[in-house]
Every structure is written in structure tokens, then in C-alpha cells.
N, C-alpha and C positions, 0 to 999 in steps of 0.2 A: 504493500500500500504506500502511496505517496501523500504528501501534505501540500495543500495549496492554500495560501493565505493572501488576502486582498486588503489593501487599504481601500477606503471608500471615496472620500471627496477628491475630485479631479483625477481619480483612478478608475473607478467603475461608473461614476457619474461626473459630468462635465461642469460641476458647480461645487460649492462648499455648503453642505447641508446645515452646518451650524450657523454660518453667516446668513444663509437664506431664511432659516427659521427666525432669526432676529428681525430680518426685514419683514417677514410675514407677521410677526407680532406688532411691529410698527403699523403695518397696514390695517390690522384689526383695531388699532387704537388702544391696545392693552397696556402699552408702555408710552412714556413721553417720547414723542416722535423725534424731536430735534436732538435731545440729549442721548437717547438710546442709539439712534442711528449713528451719531458721531462716535460714541464709544465702541459700537459694534464694528464700524469701519476701522477704527484705530487698532483694535485687537486683531482684526483680520490682517491689516498691514504688518503688524508686529510678527504675526505667525509666519507670513511669507518672507519676512526679513530675517527670521531666526532669532528674534529678540523677545518673543512672547513670554510674559510672566504668567505662566499657566494657572497658578493659584488665584491670582487676581481675575484672570479671565473666567475661570470656573465659577467664582463667586458672582460675577456679573451674569454669566449665561444661565446659571441655575436658579437665580433669584426669582424670575417670573414663574418658574414651575412651582415654587413653594407658595404662591399666592392664589392658586386656583384648585378646585377639586379635580381628581384624576379623570372623572367622567367628562368634564368640560375640556380638559387638555386633550383627551382622546378625540373628541369631536373636532377640535381645531386641527389636530394632526391629520385626521382623515381628509380634511379640506386641503391641508398643506401637501399631502401626497397627491391628491387629485389635480391640483392646479399648478404646483411647482415642481415636484419630483418626477412623477410618472411621465410627463411630456418630454423630459430630457433624457430618459434612459434610452440608450442606443441599442440597435440590434447587435452591433459589434461587441458591446460589453456583455450582453446576454449570451452571445455565442461563446465568448471566452469562458464565462462561468460554467456554461452547460458542458463544455468540452471536458472540464475537470470533474464535474459531477458524473458525466457519462463514463469517465475512466475509473470511477470508484474511488477517487481521491477523497481524503478527509479535508473538507473545505470550511473555511471560516473567514470572517472579516475581522480585521484588527484595526480599530480606529480610535483616534483621540476624542472624537465627538461623543457626546453622552448617549447612552443606550435608549433613552426616551425618544430622541430625535431619530436615531439610526435603525432601531430594530425593525420598524415597518418597511424601511427601505431594503434592508438585508432580506427580509421575508419576500419582498417583491421579486428578488433575484432567485429565490428558491435556495438560498444558502442556509444551511441548518445551524451554523454556530456564529455567535457574535462575541467578540472581545472588545468592550468599549468602556469608557469612563462611566462609572455607575453612580447615579444620583442617590443620595441617602434619603431615607424616609423617616417620618417622625417617630415610629416605634420599631423600625427595622423590618416591618412586614412589607413584602414587595408590592402589595396593592394599596398601601397607605399613601397619604399625601406626602409629597416631597418636602424636605426641610431646607433646601438651598445649599446643603453641604455635599461632599463627595464621600462615597463609601469605598474604602480601600485605596489602592494605588491607581492614580490616573493612567490611562493607556496612552502615554505620550513619551516619545523618544525612547530612552532606555526602559521606561515603564512598559512599553509594548513587549519587550523581551520577558520581563518578569511576569506579566499577566499571561502571556502565551505559554510560558513554561508551567505556570500554575494550572492553566486549563489543560494542557497535555497531561500533566500528572494526575488530574482528576479523572482522566480517561484511561489511566494506566499506561501512558506513553511518555517518551521523551524524544529528543531530536533523533536519537539513534534508531527509533522504531520504524523509520521510513526509508524507502529506497531513495527518494529525493524530497527535498523541501524547497518550495517555491514561495516567493513573496513578490507581489506586484505593488508598486507605489510610485506616486508622482513627486514626492517631497524629499528634499535633502534632510528634513527632520527625521526621516525614517531610515537613514543610513545605518544606525545600530542594528536594526532588525534585518535590513537588506544584507548586511555583512554576516549575519548569523546563519542565514539559510544557504543551501547548496546551490540554488538557482535564483539569484536576484534578478528581477526584471524592472527596469526603470520605465514606468508606464506614464505616458504624457508628461515627461519629467520637467520640473522647473529647471531654470538655467544652471543652477549649481549642481543639482543631481545629474543632469545630462553630462556636464563636464566630468563629474566624478565617475559616472558609468563608463564614459569613453576612456578615461584613464585606466579603469579596472578591467575593461573589456567585457562589461556586462551587456546583456541583451537590452536593447531599447525598443519599446513598443509604443506606437502612437495610435491609440484607439479613436481619438476624436480629431 
């Protein structure tokens, strides 16, 4: 059996789901439009520049989730999927994922974006496993209201390795369990996990990852 891991934003979808979710909340009038949009754009620029303070960003991104019941959030997310995400999912990305599923690979998405935003997107691809930053709930129950904090290690940079290894261990596996291990990502922030797998694939890579991939002789794939 082989292992196939995928980043999500700008890898399987040609947008950033975290950033778009923030824009979606602005459109709903749930948050202060001017202030929230400014901060949302600033954090997104910091991420692309490699200067993101992830702790501050997560406090910002998770705060709106803690202010509404889960049922209301679910209704909003269904509309977010319908109007923002599903229209941009490409046949090329679906074909890539399906090729690994058809091969019997163990498939999962490893993303820094929180699981509330990303789980329905991953399900839309038919990918069975998600490793994402986990929002904490008020009493620890998975269906309770969010409290604005993070549960466990954020799935960001080196945290992606720690979270992936914990997930593999929960399934009775480690890196040596597989004939090959592949990770697809667009971001130089994911170089730690790309260097961990046996088959790193720079997918729609940003400028710095493209340069790094060319220097290392990694495969480069442009889906979009």
C-alpha cells in the first residue's frame, strides 16, 4: 500500500478556503466588514510571505465560530460550499485524487486550515481522512459550540509532520508501512513535510517552492 497526502488550498482547489471563508462572513454581515477584511487580507499576505504569526491568526479566524450555534454555522457553510467552493473544483484535481483512490492508496488531506472550514471540502473530493487544525469546543465534545481556541497542535509547517505521524500511529502505521509516500503542495511553508515523504510533488507551486523543487529535482505539477 502507498500513502498519498494532499495539501488543500491552491493545491486541490485554486483558492484559499480560509481567506474565502473570511470574505464570505464579511458578505453575510456577520463581522465588521472594513476591519475584518483588512485583517483577513493582512494575515493572508503574511502567510504567502512566510511571516505569519499562526497563533494570532488562529485567534482571529476562530473567533467568529465561537459566536454562533453549530447549526447556524452548518447552514452558512453549506451556502459557502455551494457558491464559493464547488464552482472552482476542477476536473483535473478530481482526476488526480481519484487516481490515488482507485490505486488503493491511503489518502488524506493535510492542511493548516481548520477542520470546520475544510472537512466538507475534503468530503466533496471523496477523500476519507483529514488532518487539519482542530477548533476546540466549550466542553470538549465534538458537536458542542466552538470556544475560539485550538485543540492540540496546529497543522502548520512542522506541525503537519507531527499531526501526520500521530494519525498514522492511530492507524497502526508509520512512514515505513508504505511502498511510497507522496505529498502534493503548493506552498514553501510545506517544505518540512515535502522533504519527509519519498515523492514530493510541488503542485501549482508558489515562486519559492518552485525554485526549491527545481533545485531538488522534485516533480512539479500545474493543475490549474
